[in-house]
C-alpha positions as CSV (number, residue, x, y, z in Angstrom):
1,M,0.0,0.0,0.0
2,L,1.3,3.5,-0.8
3,T,1.5,5.7,2.2
4,S,2.5,9.3,3.0
5,L,3.1,11.2,6.1
6,R,0.4,13.6,4.9
7,Q,-3.3,12.7,4.9
8,D,-4.9,16.1,4.0
9,W,-4.1,16.7,0.3
10,Q,-5.9,19.8,-1.0
11,T,-8.1,19.6,-4.1
12,P,-6.6,21.4,-7.1
13,Q,-8.5,24.7,-7.3
14,E,-9.3,24.4,-11.0
15,L,-10.9,21.0,-10.5
16,Y,-12.9,22.2,-7.5
17,D,-14.0,25.4,-9.4
18,G,-15.3,23.3,-12.3
19,L,-17.2,20.9,-10.1
20,N,-18.6,23.8,-8.0
21,K,-19.8,25.6,-11.1
22,E,-21.7,22.4,-12.1
23,F,-23.0,21.4,-8.6
24,N,-23.1,24.6,-6.5
25,F,-21.8,23.0,-3.3
26,D,-23.1,24.2,0.0
27,F,-21.0,22.0,2.3
28,D,-17.6,20.4,2.7
29,P,-17.4,17.8,5.4
30,C,-13.6,17.6,5.0
31,P,-12.2,21.1,5.0
32,V,-8.6,22.0,5.8
33,N,-8.3,22.5,9.6
34,P,-11.9,21.4,10.4
35,K,-13.6,22.7,13.5
36,F,-16.1,19.8,13.4
37,D,-16.2,16.0,12.8
38,G,-17.6,15.5,9.3
39,L,-18.6,12.0,10.2
40,E,-20.8,13.1,13.1
41,I,-22.8,16.0,11.6
42,E,-25.6,16.3,9.1
43,W,-24.3,17.4,5.7
44,G,-25.6,20.0,3.3
45,K,-27.8,19.4,0.2
46,C,-24.9,19.3,-2.2
47,N,-21.5,18.3,-0.7
48,F,-17.9,18.2,-1.9
49,V,-15.9,15.5,-0.2
50,N,-12.1,15.0,-0.5
51,P,-11.6,12.7,2.5
52,P,-8.4,12.4,4.4
53,Y,-6.0,9.7,3.1
54,G,-5.1,7.3,5.9
55,R,-6.4,5.8,9.1
56,Y,-7.6,7.5,12.3
57,K,-5.1,7.1,15.0
58,E,-7.3,7.5,18.0
59,G,-10.9,8.0,19.3
60,K,-14.1,6.4,18.1
61,Y,-12.7,5.6,14.7
62,A,-9.2,4.4,15.7
63,H,-7.5,2.3,13.1
64,K,-10.3,2.7,10.6
65,S,-9.8,4.1,7.1
66,A,-11.0,7.7,6.7
67,Q,-11.7,7.0,3.0
68,D,-14.0,4.0,3.9
69,L,-15.8,6.0,6.5
70,F,-16.4,9.1,4.3
71,V,-17.5,7.0,1.3
72,K,-20.0,5.2,3.5
73,K,-21.3,8.5,5.1
74,A,-21.6,10.1,1.6
75,Y,-23.7,7.0,0.4
76,E,-25.9,7.3,3.5
77,E,-26.4,11.1,3.0
78,S,-27.4,10.4,-0.6
79,L,-30.2,8.1,0.7
80,K,-31.5,11.2,2.6
81,G,-31.9,13.1,-0.7
82,K,-28.5,14.8,-0.9
83,I,-25.9,15.0,-3.6
84,C,-22.3,14.0,-2.6
85,V,-19.4,14.5,-5.0
86,L,-16.2,12.7,-3.9
87,L,-12.6,13.0,-5.0
88,I,-11.1,9.6,-4.2
89,P,-8.4,7.2,-5.3
90,V,-9.3,4.6,-7.9
91,R,-9.1,1.4,-5.9
92,T,-11.9,-0.7,-7.5
93,S,-10.9,-3.9,-5.5
94,S,-11.5,-2.1,-2.2
95,I,-14.6,-2.8,-0.1
96,R,-15.7,0.8,-0.4
97,W,-15.8,0.6,-4.2
98,Q,-17.4,-2.8,-4.2
99,K,-20.1,-2.1,-1.6
100,Y,-21.0,1.5,-2.3
101,I,-19.9,2.6,-5.8
102,L,-19.6,0.0,-8.6
103,D,-23.1,-1.5,-8.5
104,N,-24.8,1.6,-7.2
105,P,-27.4,2.7,-9.9
106,N,-27.3,6.2,-8.3
107,A,-23.6,6.7,-8.6
108,E,-21.7,8.3,-11.5
109,I,-18.0,7.6,-11.8
110,R,-15.7,10.0,-13.7
111,F,-12.2,8.6,-14.0
112,M,-9.6,11.3,-14.2
113,P,-7.7,11.1,-17.5
114,K,-4.3,11.5,-15.8
115,R,-2.8,11.7,-12.3
116,F,-2.9,15.3,-11.1
117,K,-1.1,17.4,-8.6
118,F,-2.9,18.2,-5.4
119,S,-2.8,22.0,-4.7
120,D,-0.1,21.8,-2.1
121,A,2.0,19.0,-3.7
122,S,5.3,19.3,-5.7
123,D,4.6,16.1,-7.7
124,P,1.6,14.4,-9.2
125,A,-0.2,11.9,-7.0
126,M,1.1,8.3,-7.0
127,F,-2.4,7.0,-7.8
128,C,-5.2,7.5,-10.2
129,S,-8.3,9.4,-8.9
130,A,-12.0,9.6,-9.8
131,I,-14.9,11.9,-9.1
132,V,-17.7,9.7,-7.7
133,I,-21.1,11.3,-7.5
134,F,-23.8,9.9,-5.3
135,Y,-27.2,11.2,-6.5
136,P,-30.3,11.0,-4.3
137,T,-32.2,7.8,-4.8
138,K,-35.2,9.6,-6.4
139,F,-33.0,12.0,-8.4
140,K,-33.0,11.6,-12.2
141,K,-29.4,11.6,-13.2
142,I,-28.3,14.1,-15.7
143,K,-25.8,12.9,-18.2
144,H,-22.7,15.1,-17.8
145,R,-20.4,13.2,-20.1
146,K,-20.0,14.2,-23.7
147,E,-21.0,11.6,-26.2
148,K,-18.2,10.4,-28.5
149,K,-18.7,11.0,-32.2
150,N,-17.9,8.1,-34.5
């Protein structure tokens, strides 16, 4: 498993701005220097989620993957009628991808075309990323992808 001393990689501003223009976010449960526990509070109607990379060291979630916990929470929030847009590593063999994303009819997956640099990083990420969108269960998905011309 690839690891880093850092767990709080900041979203590239251009990527965030494009998604925010599309979705108009009203909440971020994983901000830089949070003053709340994003797993313990109610989220907004349209959420941007770039979860911490790593495991909790202490407390209620000790030794649990932050990515697993935030993907599960985003899925649960979507069941309450909320939109959750996540920036996460592509790890399709992981339980979070298998259980909450791949077979979810209300999830849209946008694989990033290349590895990108997080805002505060000197080099590109060592993994591929995806934007995963959990739509509310009664929400009619809008196709955002451009159709390929033959």
